[in-house]
Residue frames as a rotation matrix with the C-alpha (Angstrom) as fourth column:
MET 1
0.543 -0.036 -0.839 -29.45
0.796 -0.298 0.527 -22.92
-0.269 -0.954 -0.133 -52.34
PRO 2
0.824 -0.225 0.520 -28.36
0.119 -0.829 -0.546 -19.30
0.554 0.512 -0.657 -52.83
LEU 3
-0.080 -0.934 -0.349 -24.84
0.888 0.092 -0.451 -18.34
0.453 -0.346 0.822 -51.91
THR 4
0.946 0.316 -0.069 -24.49
0.308 -0.817 0.487 -15.63
0.097 -0.482 -0.871 -49.25
HIS 5
-0.071 -0.993 0.098 -21.55
0.853 -0.111 -0.510 -13.35
0.518 0.048 0.854 -49.01
ALA 6
-0.109 -0.072 -0.991 -20.51
0.784 -0.620 -0.041 -10.44
-0.611 -0.782 0.123 -46.89
PRO 7
0.899 0.427 0.097 -21.49
0.401 -0.713 -0.576 -7.02
-0.177 0.557 -0.812 -48.18
THR 8
0.026 -0.919 0.393 -18.70
0.951 -0.099 -0.293 -5.32
0.308 0.381 0.872 -50.01
GLN 9
-0.061 -0.161 -0.985 -17.28
0.585 -0.806 0.095 -2.05
-0.809 -0.570 0.143 -48.83
PRO 10
0.926 0.354 0.132 -18.04
0.319 -0.547 -0.774 0.90
-0.201 0.759 -0.620 -51.05
THR 11
-0.063 -0.986 0.154 -15.02
0.927 0.000 0.376 1.94
-0.370 0.166 0.914 -53.00
THR 12
0.814 0.204 -0.544 -14.03
0.041 -0.954 -0.295 5.42
-0.580 0.218 -0.785 -53.89
GLY 13
0.838 -0.464 0.286 -11.74
0.354 0.065 -0.933 6.47
0.414 0.883 0.219 -56.62
ASN 14
0.286 -0.763 0.579 -9.37
-0.483 -0.637 -0.601 8.37
0.828 -0.108 -0.551 -54.33
ARG 15
0.975 0.089 0.204 -8.97
-0.221 0.481 0.848 5.62
-0.023 -0.872 0.488 -51.69
VAL 16
0.110 -0.994 -0.021 -5.38
-0.873 -0.086 -0.480 5.16
0.475 0.071 -0.877 -50.44
SER 17
0.410 -0.004 -0.912 -4.11
0.145 0.988 0.060 1.71
0.901 -0.157 0.405 -49.49
GLY 18
0.994 0.065 -0.083 -3.19
0.086 -0.041 0.995 1.05
0.061 -0.997 -0.046 -45.84
SER 19
0.350 -0.934 -0.065 0.49
0.911 0.324 0.256 0.70
-0.219 -0.149 0.964 -46.63
GLU 20
-0.199 -0.418 0.886 0.64
0.668 -0.720 -0.190 4.25
0.718 0.554 0.422 -47.99
LEU 21
0.737 0.505 0.448 -0.81
0.005 -0.668 0.744 5.79
0.676 -0.546 -0.495 -44.82
SER 22
-0.342 -0.848 0.406 1.51
-0.460 -0.226 -0.859 7.02
0.820 -0.480 -0.313 -42.13
LEU 23
-0.675 0.029 -0.737 1.48
0.551 0.684 -0.478 5.41
0.490 -0.729 -0.478 -38.70
GLU 24
-0.908 0.336 -0.251 -0.28
-0.034 -0.654 -0.756 8.43
-0.418 -0.678 0.605 -37.21
ALA 25
-0.459 0.770 -0.444 -3.01
-0.871 -0.292 0.395 8.28
0.175 0.568 0.804 -39.86
ARG 26
-0.327 0.311 -0.892 -3.55
-0.040 0.939 0.342 4.56
0.944 0.147 -0.294 -39.31
LEU 27
-0.825 -0.001 -0.565 -3.72
0.554 0.192 -0.810 5.09
0.109 -0.981 -0.158 -35.53
ALA 28
-0.803 0.560 -0.204 -6.24
-0.469 -0.805 -0.363 7.92
-0.368 -0.195 0.909 -35.98
ALA 29
-0.298 0.705 -0.644 -8.41
-0.728 0.269 0.631 5.74
0.618 0.657 0.432 -38.22
THR 30
-0.469 0.080 -0.880 -8.26
0.384 0.915 -0.122 2.88
0.795 -0.395 -0.460 -35.72
ASP 31
-0.943 0.109 -0.315 -9.14
0.252 -0.390 -0.886 5.27
-0.219 -0.915 0.340 -32.90
ALA 32
-0.594 0.761 -0.259 -12.16
-0.802 -0.586 0.117 6.58
-0.063 0.277 0.959 -34.83
ALA 33
-0.221 0.503 -0.836 -13.34
-0.372 0.749 0.549 3.04
0.902 0.432 0.022 -35.60
MET 34
-0.646 -0.071 -0.760 -12.98
0.576 0.607 -0.547 1.96
0.500 -0.792 -0.351 -31.97
THR 35
-0.937 0.333 -0.102 -14.82
-0.190 -0.735 -0.651 5.05
-0.292 -0.591 0.752 -30.75
ILE 36
-0.320 0.849 -0.420 -17.75
-0.863 -0.079 0.499 4.22
0.390 0.522 0.758 -32.99
ARG 37
-0.239 0.196 -0.951 -17.77
0.075 0.980 0.184 0.60
0.968 -0.028 -0.249 -31.80
LEU 38
-0.866 -0.124 -0.485 -17.67
0.481 0.061 -0.875 1.68
0.138 -0.990 0.007 -28.13
GLU 39
-0.767 0.639 -0.061 -20.54
-0.608 -0.753 -0.252 4.13
-0.207 -0.156 0.966 -28.65
GLU 40
-0.134 0.717 -0.684 -22.60
-0.653 0.455 0.605 1.41
0.745 0.528 0.408 -30.33
ALA 41
-0.453 -0.088 -0.887 -21.84
0.429 0.851 -0.303 -0.99
0.782 -0.518 -0.348 -27.48
ALA 42
-0.986 0.094 -0.136 -22.89
0.074 -0.483 -0.872 1.63
-0.148 -0.870 0.470 -24.91
VAL 43
-0.426 0.884 -0.192 -26.22
-0.900 -0.391 0.193 2.15
0.096 0.255 0.962 -26.67
ALA 44
-0.091 0.361 -0.928 -26.77
-0.267 0.889 0.372 -1.61
0.959 0.282 0.016 -26.92
HIS 45
-0.777 -0.244 -0.581 -26.02
0.460 0.410 -0.788 -1.99
0.430 -0.879 -0.206 -23.21
GLU 46
-0.872 0.489 0.021 -28.53
-0.405 -0.697 -0.592 0.71
-0.274 -0.525 0.806 -22.31
VAL 47
-0.157 0.847 -0.509 -31.20
-0.870 0.125 0.476 -0.94
0.467 0.517 0.717 -24.45
ARG 48
-0.200 0.026 -0.979 -30.53
0.059 0.998 0.015 -4.39
0.978 -0.055 -0.201 -22.97
THR 49
-0.704 -0.170 -0.689 -30.57
0.655 0.218 -0.723 -3.18
0.273 -0.961 -0.042 -19.36
ALA 50
-0.743 0.443 0.502 -33.39
-0.379 -0.896 0.231 -0.61
0.552 -0.019 0.834 -19.57
HIS 51
0.232 0.926 -0.298 -35.94
-0.246 0.352 0.903 -3.06
0.941 -0.136 0.310 -18.16
ILE 52
-0.195 -0.369 -0.909 -33.89
0.749 0.542 -0.381 -3.78
0.633 -0.755 0.171 -15.01
SER 53
0.702 0.491 0.516 -35.33
0.026 -0.742 0.670 -1.92
0.712 -0.457 -0.534 -12.09
THR 54
-0.427 -0.852 -0.301 -32.95
0.508 0.050 -0.860 -0.54
0.748 -0.521 0.411 -9.53
ASP 55
0.665 0.598 -0.449 -33.85
0.692 -0.265 0.672 0.45
0.282 -0.757 -0.590 -6.04
PRO 56
0.469 -0.521 0.713 -32.36
-0.322 -0.853 -0.411 3.66
0.822 -0.037 -0.568 -4.71
ILE 57
-0.202 -0.653 -0.730 -29.61
0.609 0.500 -0.616 3.19
0.767 -0.569 0.296 -2.15
ASP 58
0.909 0.414 0.043 -30.34
0.185 -0.495 0.849 4.28
0.373 -0.764 -0.526 1.39
LEU 59
0.147 -0.937 0.318 -27.22
-0.213 -0.344 -0.915 6.16
0.966 0.067 -0.250 2.42
GLY 60
0.360 0.036 0.932 -27.89
-0.930 -0.074 0.361 5.21
0.082 -0.997 0.007 6.02
ASP 61
0.950 0.037 0.310 -27.04
-0.078 0.990 0.120 1.62
-0.302 -0.139 0.943 5.11
VAL 62
0.648 -0.762 0.012 -23.69
0.082 0.054 -0.995 2.56
0.758 0.645 0.097 3.63
LEU 63
0.625 -0.538 -0.566 -20.67
0.756 0.237 0.610 1.86
-0.194 -0.809 0.555 5.81
THR 64
0.771 -0.403 0.493 -18.53
-0.099 -0.841 -0.532 4.93
0.629 0.362 -0.688 6.30
VAL 65
0.395 -0.739 -0.546 -15.02
0.918 0.301 0.256 5.25
-0.025 -0.602 0.798 7.65
PRO 66
0.668 -0.199 -0.717 -13.05
0.064 -0.945 0.321 8.34
-0.742 -0.260 -0.618 8.58
LEU 67
0.944 -0.327 -0.042 -10.93
-0.110 -0.191 -0.975 9.83
0.311 0.925 -0.217 5.82
THR 68
-0.057 -0.979 0.196 -7.89
-0.725 -0.094 -0.683 9.87
0.687 -0.181 -0.704 8.06
PRO 69
0.325 0.196 -0.925 -7.31
0.288 0.911 0.294 6.62
0.901 -0.362 0.240 9.90
THR 70
0.457 -0.165 0.874 -7.07
-0.827 -0.439 0.350 6.85
0.326 -0.883 -0.337 13.63
LEU 71
-0.047 -0.595 -0.803 -4.35
-0.088 0.803 -0.590 4.57
0.995 0.043 -0.090 14.89
GLN 72
0.632 0.288 0.719 -5.21
-0.742 -0.041 0.669 3.15
0.222 -0.957 0.187 18.26
PRO 73
-0.526 -0.850 0.002 -2.62
-0.812 0.502 -0.299 1.05
0.253 -0.159 -0.954 20.02
PRO 74
0.060 0.528 -0.847 -3.60
-0.122 0.846 0.519 -2.58
0.991 0.072 0.115 20.45
THR 75
0.956 0.294 0.020 -4.11
-0.076 0.182 0.980 -4.08
0.284 -0.938 0.197 23.88
PRO 76
0.293 -0.925 0.241 -0.84
-0.873 -0.362 -0.328 -3.42
0.391 -0.115 -0.913 25.69
TYR 77
0.111 -0.394 -0.913 1.47
0.168 0.913 -0.373 -6.25
0.980 -0.111 0.168 26.64
ARG 78
0.950 0.313 0.007 1.78
0.021 -0.085 0.996 -6.92
0.312 -0.946 -0.087 30.36
THR 79
0.428 -0.864 -0.265 5.55
0.865 0.307 0.398 -7.42
-0.262 -0.399 0.878 30.46
PRO 80
0.473 -0.183 -0.862 7.69
0.113 -0.957 0.266 -4.23
-0.874 -0.223 -0.432 30.61
VAL 81
-0.622 -0.769 -0.147 10.02
-0.069 -0.133 0.989 -4.86
-0.780 0.626 0.030 27.63
ALA 82
-0.569 0.487 0.663 7.18
0.817 0.423 0.392 -6.07
-0.090 0.765 -0.638 25.41
ALA 83
0.521 0.797 -0.306 5.06
0.771 -0.593 -0.232 -3.06
-0.366 -0.116 -0.923 26.36
LEU 84
0.099 -0.586 -0.804 7.99
-0.083 -0.810 0.580 -0.72
-0.992 0.009 -0.129 25.65
LEU 85
-0.855 -0.435 0.282 8.55
0.199 0.227 0.953 -2.25
-0.478 0.871 -0.108 22.21
GLN 86
-0.164 0.887 0.431 4.84
0.986 0.164 0.038 -1.99
-0.037 0.431 -0.902 21.47
ARG 87
0.604 0.350 -0.716 4.78
0.423 -0.902 -0.084 1.69
-0.676 -0.252 -0.693 22.47
ALA 88
-0.359 -0.811 -0.462 7.86
-0.150 -0.438 0.886 2.34
-0.921 0.387 0.035 20.31
HIS 89
-0.735 0.180 0.653 6.12
0.650 0.460 0.605 0.64
-0.192 0.869 -0.456 17.39
HIS 90
0.334 0.942 0.016 3.04
0.930 -0.327 -0.168 2.82
-0.153 0.071 -0.986 17.90
ARG 91
0.315 -0.299 -0.901 5.19
0.117 -0.930 0.349 5.95
-0.942 -0.215 -0.258 18.17
LEU 92
-0.772 -0.636 -0.020 6.79
0.026 -0.062 0.998 5.21
-0.635 0.770 0.064 14.80
LEU 93
-0.410 0.709 0.574 3.37
0.912 0.333 0.239 4.55
-0.022 0.622 -0.783 13.28
THR 94
0.606 0.772 -0.191 1.98
0.782 -0.623 -0.037 7.86
-0.147 -0.127 -0.981 14.47
GLY 95
0.622 -0.400 -0.673 5.07
-0.022 -0.868 0.496 10.09
-0.783 -0.293 -0.549 14.59
GLY 96
0.860 -0.288 -0.421 7.00
-0.467 -0.116 -0.876 8.81
0.204 0.950 -0.234 11.61
TRP 97
0.699 -0.672 0.245 10.11
0.500 0.704 0.505 6.74
-0.511 -0.230 0.828 10.96
CYS 98
0.809 -0.511 -0.291 13.52
-0.586 -0.660 -0.470 8.02
0.048 0.551 -0.833 9.90
ALA 99
0.725 -0.689 -0.030 16.99
0.687 0.725 -0.056 6.70
0.061 0.020 0.998 9.12
GLY 100
0.017 -0.869 0.494 20.36
0.625 -0.376 -0.683 8.26
0.780 0.321 0.537 9.90
ALA 101
-0.627 -0.180 0.758 19.32
-0.395 -0.766 -0.508 10.09
0.672 -0.618 0.409 13.07
LEU 102
-0.884 0.350 -0.308 17.66
0.455 0.504 -0.734 9.37
-0.102 -0.789 -0.606 16.39
VAL 103
0.152 0.924 -0.350 15.15
0.667 -0.358 -0.653 12.17
-0.729 -0.135 -0.671 15.85
GLU 104
-0.521 -0.233 0.821 14.48
0.797 -0.479 0.369 14.41
0.307 0.847 0.435 12.85
GLU 105
-0.995 0.076 0.064 13.16
-0.090 -0.959 -0.267 17.97
0.041 -0.272 0.962 12.98
ASP 106
-0.344 0.935 -0.090 9.62
-0.637 -0.161 0.754 16.86
0.691 0.316 0.650 12.12
GLY 107
0.075 0.345 0.936 9.59
-0.970 0.244 -0.012 14.41
-0.233 -0.906 0.353 15.06
ALA 108
0.793 0.142 -0.592 10.21
-0.371 0.884 -0.284 11.23
0.483 0.445 0.754 13.07
ARG 109
0.285 -0.668 0.688 12.41
-0.857 0.143 0.495 8.75
-0.429 -0.730 -0.531 14.93
CYS 110
-0.309 -0.431 -0.848 14.52
-0.649 0.747 -0.143 5.72
0.695 0.506 -0.511 14.23
MET 111
0.341 0.465 -0.817 13.92
0.170 0.824 0.540 2.42
0.925 -0.323 0.202 16.04
VAL 112
-0.354 -0.559 -0.750 16.33
0.852 0.138 -0.505 3.21
0.385 -0.818 0.428 18.89
GLY 113
-0.919 0.041 0.393 15.03
-0.115 -0.979 -0.167 6.79
0.378 -0.199 0.904 19.12
ALA 114
0.040 0.999 0.021 11.47
-0.506 0.003 0.862 5.50
0.861 -0.045 0.506 19.56
ILE 115
0.305 0.004 -0.952 12.58
0.607 0.770 0.198 2.99
0.734 -0.638 0.233 22.21
ARG 116
-0.689 -0.686 -0.233 14.59
0.627 -0.404 -0.665 5.66
0.363 -0.605 0.709 24.04
ILE 117
-0.717 0.454 0.530 11.73
-0.465 -0.877 0.122 8.18
0.520 -0.159 0.839 24.22
GLU 118
0.331 0.909 -0.254 9.25
-0.415 0.382 0.826 5.50
0.848 -0.168 0.504 25.31
ALA 119
-0.007 -0.412 -0.911 11.64
0.667 0.677 -0.312 4.16
0.745 -0.610 0.270 28.00
HIS 120
0.780 0.386 0.493 11.37
0.000 -0.787 0.617 7.51
0.626 -0.481 -0.613 29.83
GLY 121
0.266 -0.796 0.544 14.97
-0.842 -0.466 -0.271 7.41
0.469 -0.386 -0.794 31.04
ASP 122
0.633 -0.049 0.772 14.99
-0.475 0.763 0.438 3.78
-0.611 -0.644 0.460 32.25
HIS 123
0.030 -0.747 -0.665 18.28
-1.000 -0.023 -0.018 2.70
-0.002 0.665 -0.747 30.66
GLY 124
-0.735 -0.258 0.627 17.97
-0.362 0.931 -0.042 -0.92
-0.573 -0.257 -0.778 31.82
LEU 125
0.197 0.904 0.380 14.56
0.154 0.354 -0.923 -1.24
-0.968 0.240 -0.069 30.21
GLU 126
0.640 -0.039 -0.767 15.86
-0.678 -0.497 -0.541 0.47
-0.360 0.867 -0.344 27.07
ALA 127
-0.417 -0.889 -0.187 18.86
-0.897 0.369 0.244 -1.90
-0.148 0.269 -0.952 26.87
GLY 128
-0.542 0.295 0.787 16.60
-0.017 0.932 -0.361 -4.93
-0.840 -0.210 -0.501 27.33
ALA 129
0.569 0.818 -0.084 14.28
-0.037 -0.077 -0.996 -3.77
-0.822 0.570 -0.014 24.54
VAL 130
0.389 -0.507 -0.769 17.18
-0.912 -0.327 -0.246 -3.12
-0.127 0.797 -0.590 22.15
ALA 131
-0.666 -0.665 0.337 18.63
-0.635 0.743 0.211 -6.56
-0.390 -0.073 -0.918 22.95
VAL 132
-0.163 0.691 0.704 15.33
0.237 0.721 -0.652 -8.34
-0.958 0.061 -0.281 22.24
LEU 133
0.734 0.422 -0.533 14.89
-0.343 -0.447 -0.826 -6.27
-0.586 0.789 -0.183 19.08
LEU 134
-0.075 -0.849 -0.523 18.37
-0.990 -0.001 0.144 -7.21
-0.123 0.528 -0.840 17.85
ASP 135
-0.706 -0.127 0.697 17.64
-0.210 0.977 -0.034 -10.86
-0.676 -0.170 -0.717 18.58
ALA 136
0.317 0.904 0.286 14.37
0.193 0.234 -0.953 -10.66
-0.928 0.358 -0.100 16.59
ILE 137
0.612 -0.167 -0.773 16.18
-0.722 -0.517 -0.460 -8.98
-0.323 0.840 -0.437 13.70
ARG 138
-0.468 -0.880 -0.081 18.93
-0.858 0.430 0.282 -11.62
-0.213 0.202 -0.956 13.69
ARG 139
-0.348 0.431 0.833 16.35
0.040 0.894 -0.446 -14.42
-0.937 -0.122 -0.328 13.72
LYS 140
0.672 0.735 0.089 14.83
0.182 -0.048 -0.982 -13.00
-0.718 0.676 -0.166 10.55
PHE 141
0.940 -0.262 -0.218 17.80
-0.326 -0.510 -0.796 -11.47
0.097 0.819 -0.565 8.72
GLY 142
0.586 -0.763 -0.274 20.85
0.623 0.640 -0.449 -13.34
0.518 0.093 0.850 9.98
ASP 143
-0.078 -0.757 -0.649 24.02
0.976 -0.192 0.106 -11.62
-0.205 -0.625 0.753 11.19
VAL 144
0.563 0.271 0.781 23.23
0.399 -0.917 0.030 -7.93
0.724 0.295 -0.624 11.72
ASP 145
-0.481 -0.875 0.056 25.76
0.410 -0.281 -0.867 -5.68
0.775 -0.394 0.494 13.45
SER 146
-0.904 0.172 -0.393 23.36
0.292 -0.424 -0.857 -3.48
-0.314 -0.889 0.333 15.40
VAL 147
0.075 0.997 0.005 19.84
0.834 -0.060 -0.548 -2.10
-0.546 0.045 -0.837 15.53
PRO 148
0.283 0.040 -0.958 20.95
-0.204 -0.974 -0.101 1.33
-0.937 0.225 -0.268 14.21
SER 149
-0.742 -0.588 -0.321 22.73
-0.440 0.067 0.895 -0.25
-0.505 0.806 -0.309 11.22
PHE 150
-0.662 0.601 0.447 19.65
0.705 0.702 0.100 -2.36
-0.254 0.382 -0.889 10.47
ASN 151
0.295 0.807 -0.512 17.41
0.548 -0.582 -0.601 0.71
-0.783 -0.103 -0.614 10.75
ASP 152
0.098 -0.330 -0.939 19.64
-0.457 -0.853 0.252 2.81
-0.884 0.405 -0.235 8.49
ALA 153
-0.850 -0.444 0.282 19.87
-0.003 0.540 0.842 0.06
-0.526 0.715 -0.460 5.85
HIS 154
-0.260 0.845 0.468 16.21
0.911 0.376 -0.171 0.56
-0.320 0.382 -0.867 4.92
SER 155
-0.929 -0.059 0.366 14.66
0.242 -0.843 0.480 3.25
0.280 0.534 0.797 2.75
SER 156
-0.079 0.928 0.363 11.21
-0.449 -0.358 0.818 2.97
0.890 -0.098 0.445 4.30
GLY 157
-0.531 -0.123 0.839 9.93
-0.846 0.018 -0.533 2.15
0.051 -0.992 -0.114 7.76
ARG 158
0.418 0.807 -0.416 7.85
-0.772 0.557 0.306 -0.84
0.479 0.193 0.856 6.72
ILE 159
0.283 -0.374 -0.883 10.37
0.208 0.923 -0.324 -3.55
0.936 -0.092 0.339 7.71
PRO 160
-0.803 -0.579 0.140 11.72
-0.007 -0.226 -0.974 -1.77
0.595 -0.784 0.177 10.82
LEU 161
-0.296 0.779 0.553 8.15
-0.942 -0.335 -0.032 -1.30
0.160 -0.530 0.833 12.07
ARG 162
0.588 0.510 -0.628 7.37
-0.458 0.850 0.261 -4.95
0.667 0.134 0.733 11.44
MET 163
-0.169 -0.745 -0.645 10.48
0.297 0.586 -0.754 -5.98
0.940 -0.319 0.123 13.37
LEU 164
-0.799 -0.033 0.600 9.50
-0.501 -0.516 -0.695 -3.82
0.332 -0.856 0.396 16.35
ASP 165
0.215 0.964 0.157 6.11
-0.952 0.171 0.253 -5.51
0.217 -0.204 0.955 16.39
GLN 166
0.548 -0.073 -0.833 7.68
-0.070 0.989 -0.133 -8.98
0.834 0.132 0.536 16.17
ALA 167
-0.575 -0.814 -0.083 10.17
0.089 0.038 -0.995 -8.10
0.813 -0.580 0.050 18.90
ALA 168
-0.416 0.517 0.748 7.29
-0.887 -0.412 -0.209 -7.07
0.201 -0.750 0.630 21.18
GLY 169
0.670 0.684 -0.289 5.70
-0.633 0.730 0.259 -10.48
0.388 0.009 0.921 20.66
LEU 170
0.176 -0.714 -0.678 9.03
0.188 0.700 -0.689 -12.19
0.966 -0.006 0.258 21.29
ALA 171
-0.753 -0.453 0.477 9.57
-0.311 -0.394 -0.865 -10.24
0.580 -0.800 0.156 24.53
ASP 172
0.045 0.855 0.517 6.07
-0.991 -0.028 0.131 -11.12
0.127 -0.518 0.846 25.69
THR 173
0.698 0.164 -0.697 6.67
-0.245 0.969 -0.016 -14.80
0.673 0.182 0.717 24.95
ARG 174
-0.204 -0.886 -0.415 9.87
0.331 0.337 -0.881 -14.66
0.921 -0.317 0.225 26.98
GLY 175
0.566 0.513 -0.645 8.12
0.775 -0.064 0.628 -12.88
0.281 -0.856 -0.434 29.82
LEU 176
-0.520 -0.837 -0.169 10.39
0.853 -0.502 -0.138 -9.85
0.031 -0.216 0.976 29.59
């Protein structure tokens, strides 16, 4: 039985050992070798898949969505405080959230600012919404001083928006 062995690499008289090459030279050689291997793999893939027939895609069957999402408010709650909290949540989604002020120049609002503008001057309704919101915040985060301090403690509106949404559900459950 004949012995088989791997073909030997051709040697050249001016070949430099790997330990004498700089890191950059070794990286360049590795990059060149990988590029060759990737090109060979791409050709092999094309040869292996050339027989697979593909049907053209009918663009009418493709689902399209608008590039800019349109935020529609969900079905409004029937109770006044829950509906107010839901409108405040939607206002922050569409108009922007801010910390440190009721309203910023660009129209972004904090949680209380959104509740206040959506209450349309009804201070009793506004106070009820802020009370339910504070209760929802305390249920989730423990002892919080106030809604403004909770709002200002965050660097993004993600958690304050979520709390407004949860407070709307809580107010609806309570029939407020």
